[in-house]
Every structure is written in C-alpha cells, then in structure tokens.
C-alpha positions in Angstrom: 105.3 41.5 104.3 103.2 44.5 102.8 100.5 43.7 100.1 99.2 46.8 98.0 96.4 46.3 95.6 97.2 48.4 92.7 93.8 47.2 90.8 92.8 44.6 88.3 95.2 41.5 89.0 98.0 43.8 90.0 99.6 43.3 93.5 102.7 44.9 94.7 103.9 42.2 97.5 106.6 43.7 99.5 108.9 41.1 101.3 111.0 42.5 103.6 112.4 44.8 101.3 112.1 42.6 97.8 109.2 43.7 95.8 107.2 41.4 93.5 104.7 42.8 91.2 102.0 40.7 89.6 100.1 41.2 86.1 100.7 45.1 85.6 98.0 46.9 84.3 98.6 50.2 85.1 97.4 52.5 82.3 94.2 54.9 82.2 92.9 53.0 79.1 93.3 49.8 77.3 91.7 49.2 74.2 87.8 49.7 75.0 88.6 49.7 78.8 88.7 52.8 81.0 90.5 52.5 84.3 87.8 53.9 87.0 90.5 53.5 89.8 92.9 55.8 91.1 96.0 56.2 89.2 99.3 54.3 90.2 102.2 56.6 90.7 105.6 55.9 89.1 107.2 55.8 92.5 105.5 52.9 93.7 107.1 50.9 90.9 110.8 52.0 91.8 112.0 49.1 93.6 110.2 46.5 91.8 112.6 43.3 91.5 110.5 40.3 90.2 107.3 40.5 87.9 105.1 37.7 87.7 102.9 37.4 84.8 99.8 34.7 85.0 99.1 34.6 81.3 99.3 36.7 77.9 95.7 38.3 77.7 96.2 41.8 77.2 94.7 42.8 80.3 97.2 40.8 82.1 100.2 41.2 79.9 100.2 45.1 78.9 103.4 45.9 77.3 103.2 49.4 77.9 102.4 49.0 81.6 105.6 46.4 81.6 107.7 49.5 80.4 106.7 51.8 83.4 108.6 49.3 85.6 112.2 50.5 85.6 115.5 48.8 86.5 115.2 45.7 84.4 113.5 43.3 86.8 113.1 39.4 86.5 110.1 38.5 84.5 108.7 34.9 85.2 105.8 33.7 82.8 104.4 31.1 81.0 106.1 30.3 77.2 103.0 32.0 75.4 104.1 35.2 77.1 107.4 35.3 76.3 107.1 37.1 72.9 105.2 40.2 74.5 107.4 40.5 77.7 110.4 40.5 75.3 108.7 43.4 73.1 108.4 45.1 76.2 112.2 45.1 76.5 112.3 42.5 79.2 113.9 39.4 79.4 111.4 36.7 80.1 112.1 33.3 82.0 109.4 30.7 81.0 107.9 28.6 83.5 105.7 25.8 83.8 103.5 24.0 86.3 105.6 22.6 89.0 108.4 24.8 88.0 110.5 26.5 90.5 112.7 29.6 90.3 114.8 31.3 93.2 115.8 34.9 93.7 118.0 35.3 96.7 115.8 34.5 99.6 112.6 34.3 97.7 111.5 31.0 96.0 108.7 31.1 93.4 106.6 28.1 92.3 104.5 27.8 89.2 100.9 26.3 89.8 97.8 25.4 87.7 95.2 27.7 86.9 92.2 26.8 84.8 92.3 29.7 82.3 92.7 29.9 78.4 95.3 32.4 78.4 96.4 32.6 74.6 97.3 35.9 73.0 96.1 36.4 69.4 97.4 36.3 66.8 100.8 35.5 67.9 100.5 32.5 70.0 97.7 29.6 70.0 99.2 28.0 73.3 96.5 28.7 75.8 98.9 28.4 79.0 98.0 30.2 82.3 99.5 30.0 85.7 99.4 30.7 89.2 102.4 31.4 91.4 103.4 30.7 94.9 105.9 33.2 96.2 107.8 32.2 99.8 110.4 33.8 101.8 111.3 34.2 105.4 108.9 37.3 105.5 105.8 35.2 104.5 104.3 33.6 101.6 101.7 34.4 98.9 99.4 32.6 96.5 98.6 34.6 93.6 95.8 33.0 91.5 96.3 34.8 88.2 93.1 34.2 86.3 91.4 30.9 87.1 88.2 29.0 86.9 87.1 26.5 89.5 89.0 23.0 89.3 89.1 20.4 92.1 93.0 20.8 93.0 92.8 24.4 93.7 93.5 24.0 97.3 96.4 21.9 96.8 98.8 25.1 96.6 100.4 24.3 100.3 100.5 26.6 103.3 100.1 30.1 102.5 99.8 33.2 104.6 98.0 35.2 102.0 95.7 34.1 99.3 95.0 36.6 96.4 92.2 35.4 94.4 90.1 37.1 91.4 86.4 37.4 92.4 85.2 39.2 89.1 85.9 40.8 85.8 85.8 43.9 83.6 82.1 43.3 82.4 78.5 42.6 83.7 79.2 38.5 83.3 82.1 36.3 83.6 83.0 33.8 81.0 84.7 30.7 81.6 87.7 30.1 83.3 86.8 32.7 85.7 85.9 32.5 89.6 82.9 34.2 91.0 82.7 35.5 94.3 80.9 32.0 95.7 83.5 30.0 93.9 86.7 32.0 95.0 85.2 31.8 98.9 85.3 28.2 98.3 88.7 28.2 97.0 89.9 30.2 99.8 88.5 27.9 102.4 89.9 25.0 100.8 93.5 26.8 101.0 93.0 28.0 104.6 95.5 30.9 104.4 95.6 33.3 107.1 94.2 36.2 104.8 92.4 36.0 101.6 92.3 39.1 99.6 90.1 39.7 96.5 91.6 41.0 93.4 90.1 41.4 89.6 87.6 43.5 90.3 86.7 47.5 90.7 89.3 48.8 88.4 88.4 48.7 84.4 85.1 49.2 82.8 83.9 49.1 79.0 83.9 52.7 77.7 80.5 54.3 78.4 79.3 51.5 80.9 78.8 52.5 84.5 78.3 49.2 86.5 77.6 51.2 89.6 78.3 48.9 92.7 82.0 48.0 91.7 82.9 46.7 95.0 79.8 44.5 95.2 81.6 41.1 94.0 84.5 41.8 96.5 82.1 42.2 99.2 80.2 39.1 98.5 83.5 37.3 98.5 84.4 38.4 102.0 80.8 37.8 103.5 80.8 34.4 102.3 84.1 33.5 103.2 83.2 34.5 106.6 80.6 31.8 106.8 82.6 29.2 105.1 85.9 29.9 106.8 85.8 32.3 109.9 89.0 31.4 110.9 90.5 32.9 107.4 90.8 37.0 107.6 88.9 38.2 104.6 90.6 41.8 103.9 88.8 43.9 101.4 91.5 46.2 99.8 90.2 48.9 97.5 92.6 49.7 94.3 95.3 51.8 96.1 95.2 50.4 99.7 97.8 48.3 101.3 97.7 45.7 104.2 100.9 45.0 106.7 100.7 41.2 107.4 103.2 39.9 110.3 105.0 36.9 109.9 103.5 33.7 111.1 104.1 33.4 115.0 105.0 37.0 115.3 103.6 39.2 118.0 103.7 42.2 115.9 
C-alpha cells in the first residue's frame, strides 16, 4: 500500500495496483486561494480507478480538478455533491453513512463526518462523509473534513488514518479538527499509521502564514505522547509512504 499526500485533502491511495483519489483539489488557484505547495503532475493521476468526495465544498469538490482525472473513474460522494460531480462529466454514486460499495477486491464504507458540507446556492443539505477503504493490501480511514464527535473512534480497525489538522486560514471554524483533537481521534482509532492532511497547501492571496507545517508537527508531537504505539508520519505535499500489509515482514 502506498499513500501519497498531494496536498489539502487530496491523497492518492495505491492498493496493490488499484488507485483511489480523495477530494481532488489540484489547481494553482481556486477563488481567493493560491496553491503554495508543489503542483501535481498529470501523470500521477493516470491510473485512478476511484474518487472519493467527502462533501460539496469547493475546496473538496473542485470540478476543474475532477476533469484533470482521465479514464472515467467511479466517484462516490454524498447526495448534495452529485450535481457538481456530474457537471465535471463523471457519473456520481451517492452514498450515506453506513453505505457500502465494492469495486473488485476493494470495499468502501461511508462513515460519519461532523461538518456542514453544503454547496451554495445549488444545495442546502449539508451532508458530509468520511470513508473507510479496505482491500487485501490494507485499510485506510479518510476522515474528509470533520470536527470532533464522541464516536469518531468507531470506524473499526484500520492500518492508516488520514486526519485533517488545519485549514487554509489563520483560524478554524466549526466542523474542523485542530491538531490536538486530531491526535485524540488517532489515539482512539489506534491505526498502525496516522498521517495529518488538510494543511500546508493553500493560502489566501496576499497572506503568508509562514510556518505552514506547524499544525502537522503539533499533531505528530501530541500523538506521540497520547499513543506512542501509533506511528505518526508527516508527509509534505507530494511525498509518499509505503505501508506493508499487516503481518508482513517487508
């Protein structure tokens, strides 16, 4: 299993040749935000089989970024995101919490996220999801965008947890985990590996926050205190990590 952090909430998950892409946001600029991380090469997206869209906010569901993914991959998303996904020329498959989908040897479960994911002005429903992806190569929990809720640790046993730790501005609004809350969530989930996402990729035009990796480092530091048995891995945008299957000597 290979995990490649592309930036923001965009992660490429390679599962023994099967490629899953989460919340693709790949452009150098979106509205008032500019990308401050390295650009994503188009060839990295050539083999994507499945896209997971956690909610309909523009920084998680960007139609131009979706069009960059060739080959007609399947797209799983909450119901309010269907219209925007279809506008990008893809066929959305709506999911709700507790729903399952299977693609070959890969099974996807939609799980709860505490986030208002509505997309104005087209849809006033605020559904947002996380996803658990399981295959013989390993299992991954992608939290999407979420705030703290008491049942966040009840996603089942997973090898890797991808947890948001920041945003694109100096403050976090409701429905977002800060580094400490994300570390608490990782301690409850108890994956083999926890990777901070949703940091260090986009900033408001004209604003330079400076220490872009600080939230991710705080997450790793706090997780090492709360749950030293969980490996906290900080990947800069563009970096990848190979994760051996559980029980493997590799």
